[in-house]
Backbone as CSV, one residue per row, in Angstrom:
resi,resn,N_x,N_y,N_z,CA_x,CA_y,CA_z,C_x,C_y,C_z
1,MET,-14.368,19.512,22.833,-13.825,19.810,21.631,-13.056,18.603,21.125
2,THR,-13.215,18.072,19.837,-12.697,17.005,19.134,-11.185,17.244,19.024
3,THR,-10.318,16.396,19.227,-9.003,16.441,18.883,-8.746,16.040,17.392
4,GLN,-7.874,16.918,16.872,-7.532,16.387,15.266,-6.210,15.762,15.193
5,ARG,-6.215,14.978,14.308,-4.796,14.214,13.987,-3.616,15.324,13.570
6,ARG,-2.589,15.309,14.065,-1.502,16.317,13.875,-0.595,15.780,12.829
7,ILE,-0.070,16.562,11.849,0.882,16.095,11.016,2.280,15.859,11.527
8,LEU,2.786,14.760,11.561,4.175,14.576,12.025,5.385,14.688,11.074
9,SER,4.922,14.445,9.679,6.006,14.666,8.715,5.392,14.731,7.453
10,ILE,5.879,15.513,6.515,5.579,15.339,5.136,6.842,15.212,4.228
11,GLN,6.842,14.144,3.488,7.996,13.829,2.671,7.663,13.310,1.199
12,PRO,8.711,13.764,0.278,8.396,13.394,-0.982,8.910,11.868,-1.198
13,GLY,8.556,11.225,-2.231,9.126,9.788,-2.631,10.569,10.086,-3.098
14,GLN,11.158,9.106,-3.371,12.588,9.156,-3.965,12.666,8.230,-5.168
15,PRO,13.132,8.739,-6.280,13.357,7.884,-7.486,14.181,6.624,-6.993
16,ALA,13.598,5.438,-7.775,14.306,4.171,-7.322,14.070,3.103,-8.583
17,SER,14.914,2.155,-8.564,14.711,1.161,-9.574,14.717,-0.194,-9.105
18,ASP,13.808,-1.111,-9.480,13.707,-2.375,-8.835,13.382,-3.485,-9.993
19,GLY,13.358,-4.607,-9.526,13.220,-5.769,-10.461,14.252,-5.812,-11.602
20,ALA,13.828,-5.712,-12.866,14.878,-5.843,-13.863,14.986,-4.481,-14.509
21,GLY,14.714,-3.397,-13.659,15.172,-2.135,-14.007,13.818,-1.273,-14.191
22,VAL,12.725,-1.602,-13.516,11.424,-0.780,-13.427,11.654,0.482,-12.662
23,ARG,11.378,1.508,-13.210,11.545,2.720,-12.506,10.346,3.096,-11.579
24,LEU,10.636,3.572,-10.397,9.509,3.804,-9.353,9.867,4.962,-8.533
25,ASN,8.870,5.319,-7.803,8.891,6.388,-6.719,8.712,5.727,-5.444
26,ARG,9.810,5.585,-4.659,9.760,4.859,-3.488,9.408,6.013,-2.373
27,VAL,7.984,5.779,-1.929,7.490,6.545,-0.907,7.846,6.234,0.472
28,ILE,7.757,4.974,0.789,8.259,4.435,2.136,9.261,3.312,1.860
29,GLY,10.400,3.237,2.613,11.237,2.249,2.473,12.584,2.555,2.968
30,GLY,13.374,1.741,3.351,14.810,2.218,3.841,14.846,2.174,5.384
31,SER,15.469,3.156,5.975,15.734,3.266,7.468,14.334,3.994,8.064
32,GLY,14.293,3.625,9.396,13.250,4.388,10.108,11.910,3.522,9.962
33,LEU,11.860,2.213,9.623,10.577,1.629,9.359,9.650,1.717,10.568
34,GLU,10.239,1.597,11.739,9.318,1.654,12.872,8.423,2.755,12.872
35,ARG,8.811,3.771,12.224,7.820,5.004,12.122,6.564,4.799,11.437
36,PHE,6.698,3.804,10.422,5.479,3.367,9.747,4.787,2.132,9.953
37,ASP,5.356,1.446,10.961,4.792,0.132,11.431,3.237,0.285,11.570
38,PRO,2.485,-0.626,10.754,3.071,-2.050,10.250,3.391,-2.049,8.772
39,PHE,3.439,-0.752,8.215,3.866,-0.737,6.784,5.350,-0.663,6.693
40,LEU,5.919,-1.303,5.629,7.244,-1.592,5.419,7.751,-0.883,4.108
41,MET,6.790,-0.544,3.219,7.403,-0.126,1.845,6.134,0.399,1.200
42,LEU,6.223,1.468,0.478,5.030,1.870,-0.660,5.858,2.387,-1.780
43,ASP,5.623,1.734,-2.922,6.188,2.181,-4.112,5.006,2.602,-5.020
44,GLU,5.432,3.634,-5.741,4.386,4.086,-6.928,5.080,4.016,-8.144
45,PHE,4.450,3.470,-9.162,4.880,3.326,-10.468,3.778,4.083,-11.401
46,SER,4.202,5.110,-12.106,3.386,5.999,-12.941,4.231,6.470,-14.202
47,THR,4.084,6.004,-15.325,4.820,6.203,-16.611,3.870,5.806,-17.819
48,ASP,4.168,6.593,-18.767,3.723,6.284,-20.134,4.685,5.540,-21.140
49,ASN,5.955,5.577,-20.515,7.105,5.061,-21.245,7.280,3.569,-21.093
50,PRO,7.069,2.778,-21.964,7.329,1.426,-21.749,8.673,0.885,-21.328
51,ASP,9.706,1.716,-21.725,11.092,1.392,-21.330,11.144,1.400,-19.939
52,ASP,10.229,2.147,-19.073,10.454,2.299,-17.686,9.711,1.092,-16.900
53,TYR,8.991,0.231,-17.683,8.375,-0.962,-17.102,8.513,-2.214,-17.609
54,ILE,8.810,-2.302,-19.059,8.823,-3.432,-19.784,9.449,-4.592,-19.342
55,ALA,10.521,-4.464,-18.528,11.455,-5.419,-18.124,10.804,-6.224,-16.845
56,GLY,9.968,-5.647,-16.119,9.146,-6.258,-15.056,9.963,-6.586,-13.896
57,PHE,9.417,-7.529,-13.282,9.837,-8.279,-11.898,10.063,-9.603,-12.245
58,PRO,11.178,-10.095,-12.728,11.327,-11.540,-12.929,11.276,-12.332,-11.589
59,PRO,11.195,-13.630,-11.561,11.084,-14.472,-10.297,11.981,-14.046,-9.296
60,HIS,11.344,-13.927,-7.929,12.055,-13.386,-6.863,11.229,-13.783,-5.511
61,PRO,12.150,-13.943,-4.435,11.511,-14.523,-3.218,10.916,-13.425,-2.325
62,HIS,10.066,-13.878,-1.311,9.711,-13.058,-0.290,9.495,-13.917,0.960
63,ARG,9.677,-13.310,2.182,9.264,-14.100,3.342,8.806,-13.040,4.339
64,GLY,7.926,-13.320,5.368,7.627,-12.618,6.485,6.798,-11.383,6.396
65,PHE,5.859,-11.230,5.224,5.017,-10.046,5.093,4.038,-10.232,4.024
66,GLU,3.245,-9.408,3.792,2.303,-9.401,2.765,2.515,-8.249,1.736
67,THR,2.127,-8.504,0.404,2.282,-7.372,-0.706,0.904,-6.982,-1.043
68,VAL,0.621,-5.806,-1.324,-0.599,-5.420,-1.816,-0.251,-4.485,-3.100
69,THR,-0.797,-4.992,-4.219,-0.551,-4.289,-5.396,-1.943,-3.877,-6.118
70,TYR,-1.892,-2.448,-6.228,-3.230,-1.577,-6.769,-3.000,-1.083,-7.871
71,MET,-3.699,-1.410,-9.016,-3.336,-1.072,-10.348,-4.325,0.066,-10.681
72,LEU,-3.877,1.296,-11.046,-4.789,2.432,-11.551,-4.999,2.266,-13.017
73,GLU,-3.946,1.879,-13.739,-3.938,1.875,-15.164,-2.856,0.638,-15.489
74,GLY,-3.169,-0.106,-16.468,-2.219,-1.052,-16.961,-2.654,-2.778,-16.641
75,ARG,-1.667,-3.450,-16.986,-1.967,-4.803,-16.882,-0.711,-5.464,-16.641
76,MET,-0.757,-6.328,-15.434,0.356,-6.999,-14.990,0.062,-8.489,-14.528
77,ARG,0.891,-9.340,-15.033,0.659,-10.876,-14.782,1.338,-11.385,-13.648
78,HIS,0.895,-12.011,-12.680,1.477,-12.618,-11.420,1.436,-14.126,-11.653
79,GLU,2.636,-14.742,-11.430,2.697,-16.173,-11.346,3.682,-16.524,-10.093
80,ASP,3.316,-17.729,-9.485,4.246,-17.989,-8.457,4.606,-19.586,-8.290
81,HIS,5.471,-19.953,-7.417,5.749,-21.392,-7.378,4.670,-22.157,-6.849
82,LEU,3.574,-21.593,-6.173,2.488,-22.394,-5.652,1.415,-22.801,-6.854
83,GLY,1.818,-22.172,-7.983,0.806,-22.517,-9.209,-0.291,-21.360,-9.435
84,ASN,-0.098,-20.435,-8.576,-1.114,-19.298,-8.695,-0.731,-18.441,-10.021
85,VAL,-1.652,-18.024,-10.710,-1.541,-17.239,-11.911,-2.673,-16.132,-11.869
86,GLY,-2.425,-14.850,-11.911,-3.332,-13.742,-11.806,-3.069,-12.640,-12.933
87,LEU,-4.059,-12.061,-13.394,-3.780,-10.994,-14.287,-4.422,-9.794,-13.692
88,LEU,-3.613,-8.778,-13.206,-4.006,-7.447,-12.554,-4.424,-6.525,-13.641
89,GLY,-5.373,-6.144,-13.655,-5.987,-5.071,-14.586,-6.233,-3.733,-13.901
90,SER,-6.651,-2.724,-14.691,-7.025,-1.527,-14.147,-8.035,-1.416,-13.039
91,GLY,-7.780,-0.997,-11.852,-8.695,-0.942,-10.756,-8.635,-2.270,-9.987
92,GLY,-7.914,-3.203,-10.227,-7.701,-4.342,-9.482,-6.706,-4.376,-8.391
93,VAL,-6.691,-5.402,-7.603,-5.779,-5.608,-6.428,-5.228,-7.035,-6.472
94,GLN,-4.055,-7.162,-6.088,-3.406,-8.463,-5.722,-2.907,-8.543,-4.378
95,TRP,-3.369,-9.313,-3.518,-3.155,-9.359,-2.111,-2.310,-10.662,-1.994
96,MET,-1.027,-10.621,-1.772,-0.221,-11.811,-1.542,0.369,-11.932,-0.095
97,THR,0.183,-13.003,0.518,0.739,-13.354,1.839,1.971,-14.232,1.695
98,ALA,3.005,-13.590,1.711,4.422,-14.415,1.580,4.618,-15.270,2.601
99,ALA,4.310,-14.802,3.904,4.469,-15.819,5.173,5.874,-16.489,5.098
100,ARG,5.796,-17.799,5.192,6.952,-18.628,5.360,7.876,-18.480,3.951
101,GLY,7.161,-18.266,2.796,7.969,-18.071,1.420,7.099,-18.341,0.309
102,ILE,7.435,-17.411,-0.630,6.703,-17.358,-1.941,7.802,-16.992,-2.871
103,ILE,7.895,-17.431,-4.016,8.700,-17.025,-5.228,7.712,-16.700,-6.349
104,HIS,7.702,-15.328,-6.751,6.836,-15.158,-7.734,7.439,-14.192,-8.813
105,SER,6.692,-13.763,-9.896,7.049,-12.983,-10.885,5.948,-11.990,-11.171
106,GLU,6.098,-10.803,-11.512,5.204,-9.751,-11.817,5.721,-9.082,-13.127
107,MET,4.990,-9.446,-14.205,5.428,-8.977,-15.557,4.417,-8.277,-16.366
108,PRO,4.767,-7.232,-17.080,3.703,-6.332,-17.757,2.985,-7.184,-18.991
109,GLU,1.821,-7.106,-19.004,0.947,-7.687,-19.954,0.769,-6.706,-21.155
110,GLN,1.539,-5.724,-21.376,1.360,-4.568,-22.361,2.879,-4.218,-22.854
111,GLU,2.829,-3.756,-24.081,4.125,-3.250,-24.582,4.051,-1.748,-24.829
112,SER,3.006,-1.127,-24.388,2.779,0.341,-24.686,1.673,0.785,-23.820
113,GLY,1.599,2.061,-23.756,0.633,2.627,-22.817,0.910,2.839,-21.336
114,ALA,-0.100,3.497,-20.583,0.367,3.919,-19.250,0.293,2.640,-18.247
115,MET,1.137,2.729,-17.331,1.327,1.752,-16.238,1.338,2.477,-14.961
116,ARG,0.288,2.559,-14.155,0.287,3.432,-13.019,-0.458,2.475,-11.847
117,GLY,0.157,2.566,-10.667,-0.363,1.913,-9.491,0.512,1.894,-8.285
118,PHE,0.335,1.188,-7.356,1.038,1.120,-6.076,1.340,-0.285,-5.714
119,GLN,2.452,-0.504,-4.904,2.602,-1.675,-4.331,2.986,-1.308,-2.897
120,LEU,2.359,-1.806,-1.887,2.489,-1.628,-0.534,2.799,-2.946,0.188
121,TRP,3.822,-2.771,1.093,4.222,-4.026,1.928,3.606,-3.864,3.370
122,LEU,3.038,-4.883,3.935,2.266,-4.887,5.181,2.915,-6.115,5.817
123,ASN,3.386,-5.724,7.041,4.174,-6.678,7.956,3.018,-7.687,8.431
124,LEU,3.776,-8.859,8.774,3.034,-9.880,9.567,3.523,-10.008,11.030
125,PRO,2.736,-10.460,11.945,3.099,-10.566,13.202,4.125,-11.777,13.285
126,ALA,5.140,-11.659,14.365,6.020,-12.788,14.387,5.398,-14.320,14.414
127,LYS,4.319,-14.380,14.886,3.641,-15.730,15.080,3.226,-16.281,13.708
128,ASP,2.962,-15.285,12.701,2.586,-15.677,11.438,3.632,-15.655,10.233
129,LYS,4.795,-15.225,10.706,5.729,-15.096,9.663,6.109,-16.417,8.852
130,LEU,6.080,-17.497,9.662,6.351,-18.672,8.943,5.146,-19.514,8.943
131,GLY,3.962,-18.783,8.681,2.644,-19.453,8.434,2.552,-19.791,6.822
132,GLU,1.328,-20.394,6.558,1.067,-20.646,5.159,1.158,-19.392,4.064
133,ALA,1.711,-19.686,3.127,1.614,-18.489,1.994,0.233,-18.564,1.325
134,GLY,-0.044,-17.537,0.874,-1.441,-17.469,0.062,-1.390,-16.169,-0.940
135,TYR,-2.361,-16.298,-1.689,-2.555,-15.330,-2.962,-3.875,-15.142,-3.276
136,ARG,-4.388,-13.948,-3.544,-5.631,-13.494,-3.862,-5.725,-12.429,-4.850
137,ASP,-6.348,-12.712,-5.992,-6.733,-11.848,-7.054,-7.976,-11.212,-7.008
138,ILE,-8.098,-9.781,-6.879,-9.335,-9.170,-6.744,-9.586,-8.135,-7.959
139,PRO,-10.483,-8.551,-8.654,-10.840,-7.585,-9.833,-11.518,-6.385,-9.349
140,ALA,-11.430,-5.557,-10.255,-12.085,-4.078,-9.750,-13.517,-4.153,-9.525
141,THR,-14.316,-5.177,-10.104,-15.760,-5.288,-9.957,-16.029,-5.980,-8.426
142,ASP,-14.971,-6.488,-7.840,-15.180,-7.119,-6.356,-14.754,-6.081,-5.491
143,ILE,-14.308,-4.883,-5.803,-13.912,-3.796,-4.847,-14.891,-2.846,-4.674
144,PRO,-15.405,-2.732,-3.422,-16.470,-1.711,-3.224,-16.080,-0.303,-3.598
145,ARG,-17.013,0.424,-4.185,-16.742,1.672,-4.752,-18.001,2.540,-4.277
146,LEU,-17.942,3.665,-3.770,-19.098,4.549,-3.305,-18.655,6.139,-3.606
147,THR,-19.784,6.777,-3.662,-19.783,8.100,-3.801,-20.378,8.827,-2.488
148,THR,-19.823,9.748,-1.778,-20.424,10.349,-0.634,-21.428,11.594,-1.054
149,ALA,-22.183,12.049,-0.271,-23.060,13.047,-0.538,-22.317,14.365,-0.977
150,LYS,-21.167,14.493,-0.675,-20.402,15.754,-0.969,-19.484,15.419,-2.326
151,GLY,-19.771,14.264,-2.957,-19.162,13.967,-4.143,-17.832,13.484,-4.351
152,VAL,-17.497,12.820,-3.035,-16.041,12.138,-3.023,-16.279,10.642,-3.217
153,GLU,-15.402,10.157,-4.099,-15.438,8.806,-4.560,-14.474,8.024,-3.619
154,ALA,-14.938,6.800,-3.124,-14.060,6.117,-2.316,-14.090,4.764,-2.844
155,VAL,-12.788,4.199,-3.063,-12.377,2.768,-3.432,-12.061,2.131,-2.173
156,VAL,-12.827,1.373,-1.630,-12.668,0.596,-0.337,-11.865,-0.749,-0.470
157,ILE,-10.607,-0.617,-0.413,-9.780,-2.004,-0.749,-9.773,-2.830,0.574
158,ALA,-9.566,-2.180,1.776,-9.265,-2.868,2.891,-9.886,-2.165,4.037
159,GLY,-10.319,-2.951,5.054,-10.957,-2.291,6.342,-12.296,-1.950,6.099
160,GLU,-12.768,-0.910,6.672,-14.214,-0.374,6.762,-14.159,1.226,6.564
161,PHE,-14.697,1.623,5.598,-15.026,2.957,5.433,-16.236,3.639,6.195
162,ASP,-16.030,4.627,6.820,-17.085,5.302,7.563,-16.913,6.765,7.735
163,ASP,-17.770,7.418,7.156,-17.696,8.936,7.114,-18.857,9.429,7.957
164,GLY,-19.545,8.653,8.810,-20.564,9.085,9.570,-21.961,9.097,8.892
165,GLU,-21.979,8.958,7.419,-23.215,8.731,6.746,-23.246,7.492,5.875
166,ILE,-22.109,7.047,5.489,-21.986,5.740,4.766,-20.960,4.874,5.416
167,ARG,-21.421,3.629,5.532,-20.373,2.618,6.079,-20.271,1.502,4.906
168,GLN,-19.106,1.137,4.785,-18.723,0.242,3.732,-17.637,-0.783,4.135
169,THR,-17.864,-2.025,4.250,-16.724,-3.006,4.325,-15.908,-3.137,3.190
170,GLY,-14.720,-3.185,3.329,-13.693,-3.253,2.175,-13.621,-4.737,1.568
171,ALA,-12.910,-4.963,0.570,-12.751,-6.185,-0.047,-11.963,-7.207,0.765
172,VAL,-10.836,-6.587,1.646,-10.139,-7.400,2.406,-10.074,-7.037,3.784
173,GLN,-10.007,-8.033,4.768,-9.961,-7.843,6.147,-8.781,-8.655,6.615
174,ARG,-7.955,-7.986,7.407,-6.743,-8.870,7.890,-6.691,-8.620,9.437
175,PRO,-6.381,-9.711,10.170,-6.329,-9.499,11.663,-4.954,-8.900,11.984
176,HIS,-4.927,-8.544,13.276,-3.682,-8.081,13.845,-3.240,-6.704,13.409
177,THR,-3.023,-6.491,12.205,-2.722,-5.135,11.679,-3.917,-4.334,11.221
178,GLU,-5.016,-4.948,11.050,-6.245,-4.281,10.697,-6.128,-3.178,9.579
179,PRO,-5.655,-3.459,8.549,-5.253,-2.293,7.708,-6.583,-1.564,7.044
180,GLN,-6.440,-0.448,7.056,-7.453,0.462,6.389,-6.794,0.988,4.979
181,LEU,-7.345,0.595,3.875,-6.818,1.190,2.619,-7.799,1.531,1.526
182,PHE,-7.867,2.979,1.530,-8.868,3.521,0.669,-8.136,4.464,-0.544
183,ASP,-8.683,4.298,-1.577,-8.430,5.292,-2.611,-9.590,6.371,-2.581
184,LEU,-9.139,7.565,-2.359,-10.228,8.633,-2.309,-9.926,9.608,-3.379
185,ARG,-10.962,9.790,-4.225,-11.006,10.889,-5.371,-11.870,12.040,-4.949
186,LEU,-11.275,13.190,-4.725,-11.916,14.438,-4.103,-12.043,15.403,-5.348
187,PRO,-13.361,15.711,-5.794,-13.281,16.622,-6.868,-13.041,18.102,-6.149
188,ALA,-12.893,19.135,-7.143,-12.757,20.391,-6.647,-13.791,20.888,-5.686
189,ASP,-13.282,21.449,-4.599,-14.060,22.058,-3.490,-15.070,20.984,-2.881
190,SER,-14.424,20.032,-2.513,-15.098,18.860,-1.781,-14.361,18.593,-0.559
191,ALA,-14.993,17.715,0.377,-14.347,17.380,1.600,-14.848,16.101,2.205
192,ILE,-14.194,15.432,2.985,-14.449,14.124,3.465,-13.815,14.088,4.842
193,ALA,-14.348,13.263,5.813,-13.891,13.064,7.133,-14.141,11.660,7.604
194,PRO,-13.166,10.796,7.117,-13.253,9.236,7.358,-12.887,9.055,8.822
195,LYS,-13.720,8.207,9.431,-13.437,7.727,10.697,-12.435,6.642,10.710
196,LEU,-11.391,6.711,11.722,-10.255,5.832,11.861,-10.059,5.584,13.239
197,PRO,-9.751,4.196,13.503,-9.476,3.877,14.998,-8.453,4.615,15.570
198,ASP,-8.507,5.087,16.814,-7.388,5.728,17.606,-6.393,4.432,17.888
199,GLY,-5.049,4.916,17.716,-4.037,4.109,17.749,-3.555,3.498,16.597
200,HIS,-4.310,3.615,15.532,-3.833,3.301,14.212,-2.828,4.358,13.692
201,ARG,-1.682,3.714,13.095,-0.797,4.405,12.333,-1.575,5.214,10.994
202,VAL,-1.556,6.198,10.809,-2.318,6.843,9.549,-1.311,7.639,8.600
203,MET,-1.455,7.301,7.376,-0.677,8.218,6.311,-1.443,8.431,5.208
204,LEU,-1.238,9.559,4.489,-2.000,9.823,3.326,-0.960,10.217,2.012
205,TYR,-1.275,9.590,1.021,-0.213,9.843,-0.063,-0.967,10.539,-1.189
206,VAL,-0.555,11.715,-1.519,-1.361,12.535,-2.636,-0.639,12.143,-3.795
207,TYR,-1.545,11.516,-4.704,-0.844,11.006,-6.007,-1.356,11.850,-7.266
208,GLN,-2.266,12.822,-7.020,-2.551,13.871,-7.979,-3.371,14.840,-7.401
209,GLY,-3.174,16.045,-8.046,-3.966,17.279,-7.472,-3.216,17.831,-6.338
210,GLU,-3.925,18.534,-5.415,-3.483,19.016,-4.235,-4.551,18.799,-2.962
211,LEU,-4.083,18.329,-1.938,-5.044,18.026,-0.815,-4.759,19.117,0.378
212,ASN,-5.981,19.568,1.035,-5.981,20.341,2.090,-6.175,19.660,3.436
213,LEU,-5.537,19.956,4.424,-5.911,19.501,5.746,-6.099,20.631,6.482
214,PRO,-7.540,21.228,6.533,-7.835,22.431,7.064,-7.351,22.526,8.612
215,ASP,-7.614,21.515,9.429,-7.303,21.417,10.766,-5.725,21.150,11.123
216,ALA,-4.994,20.975,10.198,-3.522,20.610,10.500,-2.596,21.451,9.716
217,SER,-2.772,22.015,8.580,-1.788,22.662,7.736,-2.491,23.870,6.871
218,PRO,-1.953,25.024,7.107,-2.407,26.186,6.231,-2.005,25.992,4.711
219,GLU,-1.068,25.249,4.318,-0.609,25.008,2.933,-1.043,23.765,2.487
220,PRO,-1.639,23.822,1.044,-2.053,22.551,0.616,-0.864,21.627,0.454
221,ILE,-1.243,20.184,0.267,-0.250,19.160,0.192,-0.108,18.737,-1.452
222,LYS,0.956,18.847,-1.871,1.115,18.758,-3.329,1.227,17.281,-3.729
223,ALA,0.962,16.960,-4.902,1.204,15.442,-5.449,2.567,15.017,-5.303
224,GLY,2.704,13.722,-4.953,4.120,13.139,-4.765,4.636,13.191,-3.293
225,ARG,3.631,13.631,-2.432,3.946,13.894,-0.946,3.198,12.820,0.064
226,LEU,3.920,12.201,0.847,3.398,11.459,1.923,3.265,12.123,3.177
227,VAL,2.135,12.182,3.731,1.732,12.865,5.060,1.509,11.820,6.123
228,ARG,2.494,11.833,7.191,2.463,11.044,8.377,1.636,11.655,9.384
229,LEU,0.669,10.997,9.992,-0.241,11.831,11.054,0.039,11.167,12.473
230,SER,-0.510,11.881,13.394,-0.526,11.332,14.816,-1.579,10.299,14.793
231,ASP,-1.376,9.387,15.949,-2.111,7.994,15.940,-3.481,8.284,16.590
232,GLU,-3.795,9.488,16.951,-5.294,9.642,17.653,-6.023,10.927,17.090
233,GLY,-7.225,10.875,16.924,-7.903,12.118,16.697,-8.717,12.067,15.410
234,ALA,-9.515,13.069,15.156,-10.348,13.017,13.844,-9.443,13.456,12.690
235,LEU,-10.106,13.182,11.380,-9.341,13.591,10.267,-10.235,14.244,9.332
236,HIS,-9.975,15.481,8.854,-10.696,16.181,7.931,-9.805,16.501,6.652
237,LEU,-10.381,15.949,5.460,-9.548,16.181,4.331,-10.397,16.964,3.353
238,ALA,-9.781,17.889,2.532,-10.651,18.661,1.691,-9.673,18.979,0.405
239,SER,-10.266,19.415,-0.557,-9.438,19.788,-1.699,-10.084,20.937,-2.520
240,SER,-9.352,22.044,-2.761,-10.053,23.112,-3.604,-9.809,22.945,-5.050
241,GLN,-8.810,22.179,-5.551,-8.339,21.995,-6.820,-8.858,20.594,-7.149
242,GLY,-9.017,19.708,-6.290,-9.238,18.298,-6.601,-8.053,17.429,-6.360
243,ALA,-8.129,16.171,-6.020,-6.959,15.390,-5.538,-7.412,13.974,-5.700
244,GLY,-6.288,13.134,-5.842,-6.457,11.657,-5.706,-5.501,11.342,-4.496
245,VAL,-5.982,10.578,-3.481,-5.324,10.265,-2.252,-5.481,8.905,-1.760
246,LEU,-4.242,8.201,-1.514,-4.220,6.944,-1.010,-4.330,7.090,0.511
247,LEU,-5.215,6.633,1.197,-5.312,6.656,2.576,-4.908,5.228,3.245
248,ILE,-3.876,5.246,4.073,-3.126,4.102,4.456,-3.278,4.135,6.088
249,ALA,-3.829,3.119,6.681,-3.956,3.187,8.175,-3.848,1.781,8.722
250,GLY,-3.125,1.468,9.919,-3.167,0.184,10.345,-2.564,0.229,11.724
251,LYS,-2.951,-0.985,12.499,-2.470,-1.056,13.884,-1.031,-1.541,14.047
252,PRO,-0.145,-0.704,14.637,1.317,-1.069,14.677,1.466,-2.438,15.454
253,LEU,2.479,-3.160,15.072,2.731,-4.441,15.856,3.777,-4.273,16.858
254,HIS,4.508,-3.280,16.988,5.452,-2.972,18.038,6.357,-4.102,18.257
255,GLU,6.825,-4.733,17.027,7.644,-5.783,17.106,9.044,-5.475,16.358
256,PRO,10.262,-6.079,16.747,11.327,-5.762,15.955,11.164,-5.908,14.468
257,ILE,11.856,-5.008,13.628,11.731,-5.193,12.210,13.264,-5.300,11.752
258,VAL,13.494,-6.497,11.061,14.718,-6.694,10.508,14.621,-7.044,8.993
259,GLN,15.055,-6.309,8.150,14.842,-6.348,6.841,16.186,-6.609,6.048
260,TYR,16.141,-7.737,5.100,17.395,-7.851,4.163,16.581,-7.991,2.791
261,GLY,16.656,-6.966,2.005,15.942,-7.169,0.696,14.712,-7.568,0.773
262,PRO,14.115,-8.778,0.173,12.748,-9.259,0.235,12.365,-10.074,1.415
263,PHE,13.176,-10.145,2.528,12.915,-10.800,3.665,12.795,-9.943,4.745
264,VAL,11.652,-10.043,5.555,11.492,-9.074,6.712,11.066,-10.087,7.906
265,MET,11.939,-10.107,8.907,11.831,-11.052,9.953,11.918,-10.147,11.277
266,ASN,12.092,-10.721,12.466,12.370,-10.179,13.686,13.679,-10.137,14.300
267,SER,14.548,-10.826,13.668,15.948,-10.990,14.188,16.872,-11.338,12.974
268,ARG,18.265,-11.008,13.175,19.183,-11.205,12.165,19.415,-12.708,11.957
269,GLU,19.133,-13.655,12.980,19.265,-14.979,12.881,18.105,-15.612,11.783
270,GLU,16.986,-15.032,12.047,15.748,-15.396,11.000,16.064,-14.954,9.677
271,ILE,16.812,-13.880,9.489,17.122,-13.443,8.217,18.013,-14.376,7.535
272,GLU,19.056,-14.825,8.428,20.206,-15.613,7.801,19.569,-17.072,7.614
273,GLN,18.486,-17.453,8.310,17.843,-18.735,8.017,16.992,-18.596,6.704
274,ALA,16.416,-17.485,6.408,15.700,-17.234,5.259,16.741,-17.316,3.961
275,LEU,17.758,-16.780,4.231,18.846,-16.672,3.158,19.439,-18.236,2.885
276,ARG,19.537,-19.011,3.907,19.983,-20.339,3.725,18.771,-21.261,3.161
277,ASP,17.542,-20.948,3.533,16.397,-21.543,3.047,16.205,-21.361,1.384
278,PHE,16.415,-20.109,1.077,16.309,-19.702,-0.278,17.541,-20.382,-1.204
279,ARG,18.728,-20.370,-0.656,19.880,-21.066,-1.208,19.672,-22.400,-1.427
280,ASP,18.982,-23.156,-0.472,18.879,-24.505,-0.506,17.632,-24.991,-1.098
281,GLY,16.843,-24.107,-1.705,15.695,-24.404,-2.231,14.622,-24.848,-1.374
282,VAL,14.506,-24.490,-0.142,13.424,-24.951,0.812,12.821,-23.706,1.568
283,LEU,12.746,-22.384,0.761,12.156,-21.318,1.252,10.836,-21.504,1.527
284,ALA,9.963,-22.222,0.848,8.468,-22.470,1.217,8.271,-23.749,1.806
């Protein structure tokens, strides 16, 4: 008999503000980051009100991890001190490796309309935290998108999608943490059973509709909830009403996590060094 992944927790996001006053729903962040290792933060932005996003994220530093920004609707411009410039449009992804240091800005390229998407922070192993910084802009046309026999649409951002019938390599592959990042769109009365490696930390964020986990919960998971699952077993997702789900999985690093704002290192001493480097203009 196949073991099913168990639900460890179900939690709502918390209202937050970041940048120059952008309103967010902070799904992961704050204390207890070891529970989500290798993931450090997940923010959702979803609004039709330009006052909630127009101020954007003026220049700010990062060190020690990667940021993944996935846009459902809207336009955001990236610029950094390395000379990278990118325009993130609907369905696109920006994958930034801060490593030893990057200073960038993320500013809206619109003054009205909807701005919807996510930013995920992915930790780097200790040996790579002071490596070369990098940036990749991935338009929607370069991200694999497929539809299963049961009508579920899967946007395969990172890792490899495999439901036993279709296998598809994602747009991004990363060593060490081996992230799996899929946007799953389940129509009403559909189901999907994506295969994931045992030992990977697995989370589901329901961003619209209601998700059913027939083998783990008698009650549907409503939009705005993060489901944290056990690290081993099969996964069966279904929806009677229809749902949009961000599936996030990765291999834990099992290393110390010390965070101070935009810096994530392995010790307090390394954080203090990052602060000195930023102050002295030698972060990167």
